[in-house]
DRENDO-1510 file (C-alpha; in Angstrom, 1 decimal, always signed):
<recs>
REC; n; res; u; v; w
REC; 1; MET; +0.0; +0.0; +0.0 .
REC; 2; ALA; +1.5; +3.3; -1.1 .
REC; 3; VAL; +1.0; +6.1; +1.4 .
REC; 4; LYS; +1.3; +9.9; +0.8 .
REC; 5; ILE; +1.2; +12.8; +3.2 .
REC; 6; ARG; -1.0; +15.4; +1.5 .
REC; 7; LEU; -3.6; +18.2; +2.0 .
REC; 8; ALA; -7.3; +17.6; +2.4 .
REC; 9; ARG; -9.3; +20.7; +1.7 .
REC; 10; HIS; -12.1; +21.8; +4.1 .
REC; 11; GLY; -13.8; +25.2; +4.8 .
REC; 12; GLY; -16.3; +27.1; +2.8 .
REC; 13; LYS; -16.3; +28.6; -0.6 .
REC; 14; LYS; -13.3; +30.9; -1.1 .
REC; 15; SER; -12.2; +30.3; +2.5 .
REC; 16; PRO; -10.1; +27.1; +2.4 .
REC; 17; PHE; -8.7; +25.4; +5.4 .
REC; 18; TYR; -6.5; +22.3; +4.9 .
REC; 19; ARG; -5.8; +19.3; +7.1 .
REC; 20; ILE; -2.5; +17.6; +6.5 .
REC; 21; VAL; -3.3; +13.9; +6.4 .
REC; 22; VAL; -1.6; +10.6; +5.7 .
REC; 23; ALA; -3.7; +8.7; +3.1 .
REC; 24; ASN; -3.6; +5.9; +0.6 .
REC; 25; VAL; -2.7; +7.2; -2.9 .
REC; 26; GLU; -5.9; +5.7; -4.3 .
REC; 27; SER; -8.2; +7.6; -1.8 .
REC; 28; PRO; -9.8; +10.8; -3.0 .
REC; 29; ARG; -8.4; +14.2; -2.0 .
REC; 30; ASP; -11.1; +14.9; +0.7 .
REC; 31; GLY; -12.0; +11.2; +1.3 .
REC; 32; ARG; -10.8; +8.5; +3.6 .
REC; 33; PHE; -7.4; +9.0; +5.4 .
REC; 34; ILE; -5.4; +7.1; +7.8 .
REC; 35; GLU; -4.3; +9.8; +10.2 .
REC; 36; GLN; -4.3; +13.6; +10.6 .
REC; 37; VAL; -0.8; +15.0; +11.3 .
REC; 38; GLY; -1.3; +18.7; +11.0 .
REC; 39; VAL; -3.2; +21.7; +9.8 .
REC; 40; TYR; -2.6; +24.6; +7.3 .
REC; 41; ASP; -4.8; +27.7; +7.3 .
REC; 42; PRO; -3.6; +30.2; +4.6 .
REC; 43; GLY; -6.6; +32.5; +5.4 .
REC; 44; ARG; -5.1; +33.6; +8.7 .
REC; 45; SER; -2.6; +36.4; +9.1 .
REC; 46; PRO; +0.1; +35.2; +9.7 .
REC; 47; THR; -0.5; +31.9; +7.9 .
REC; 48; LEU; -1.1; +29.0; +10.3 .
REC; 49; ILE; +1.1; +25.8; +9.9 .
REC; 50; GLN; +1.0; +23.2; +12.6 .
REC; 51; PHE; +2.4; +19.7; +12.7 .
REC; 52; ARG; +2.3; +16.9; +15.2 .
REC; 53; ALA; +6.1; +16.5; +15.0 .
REC; 54; GLU; +6.3; +13.0; +16.5 .
REC; 55; LYS; +3.5; +11.6; +14.2 .
REC; 56; LEU; +5.0; +13.3; +11.1 .
REC; 57; ALA; +8.4; +11.8; +11.8 .
REC; 58; ALA; +7.0; +8.4; +12.4 .
REC; 59; TRP; +5.2; +8.4; +9.1 .
REC; 60; LEU; +8.2; +9.7; +7.2 .
REC; 61; LYS; +10.3; +6.9; +8.9 .
REC; 62; LYS; +7.7; +4.3; +7.7 .
REC; 63; GLY; +8.2; +5.5; +4.1 .
REC; 64; ALA; +5.2; +7.9; +3.6 .
REC; 65; ARG; +6.0; +10.4; +0.8 .
REC; 66; PRO; +4.9; +14.0; +1.2 .
REC; 67; THR; +3.5; +15.8; -1.8 .
REC; 68; GLN; +5.4; +18.7; -3.2 .
REC; 69; THR; +3.2; +21.2; -1.4 .
REC; 70; VAL; +3.4; +19.5; +2.0 .
REC; 71; ALA; +7.2; +19.2; +1.6 .
REC; 72; GLN; +7.3; +23.0; +1.1 .
REC; 73; LEU; +5.2; +23.5; +4.2 .
REC; 74; ILE; +7.4; +21.3; +6.2 .
REC; 75; ARG; +10.5; +23.2; +5.1 .
REC; 76; LYS; +8.8; +26.5; +5.8 .
REC; 77; HIS; +7.7; +25.3; +9.3 .
REC; 78; GLU; +11.3; +24.1; +10.1 .
REC; 79; ALA; +12.7; +27.4; +8.9 .
REC; 80; ALA; +10.5; +29.4; +11.1 .
REC; 81; GLY; +11.8; +27.4; +14.0 .
REC; 82; THR; +8.5; +26.6; +15.6 .
REC; 83; THR; +8.2; +23.4; +17.5 .
REC; 84; SER; +4.4; +22.6; +17.5 .
</recs>
């Protein structure tokens, strides 16, 4: 089973809110997922990016591949130096 770490879109029209989830590659974008590992809210000022660091690290160690967007969010989060 191939697993990806990707965004699942929630929120209303023109006000998106994303959950960062671990999901099977065959599952739909907003469908079934294995576990939620963070949130991303671009509508806030400043933008909210939160990860559960221990869960994210565990999934990466198991071989889950982040999408390009999630990889950018991880790098941005690490560069900011936040620990949550």
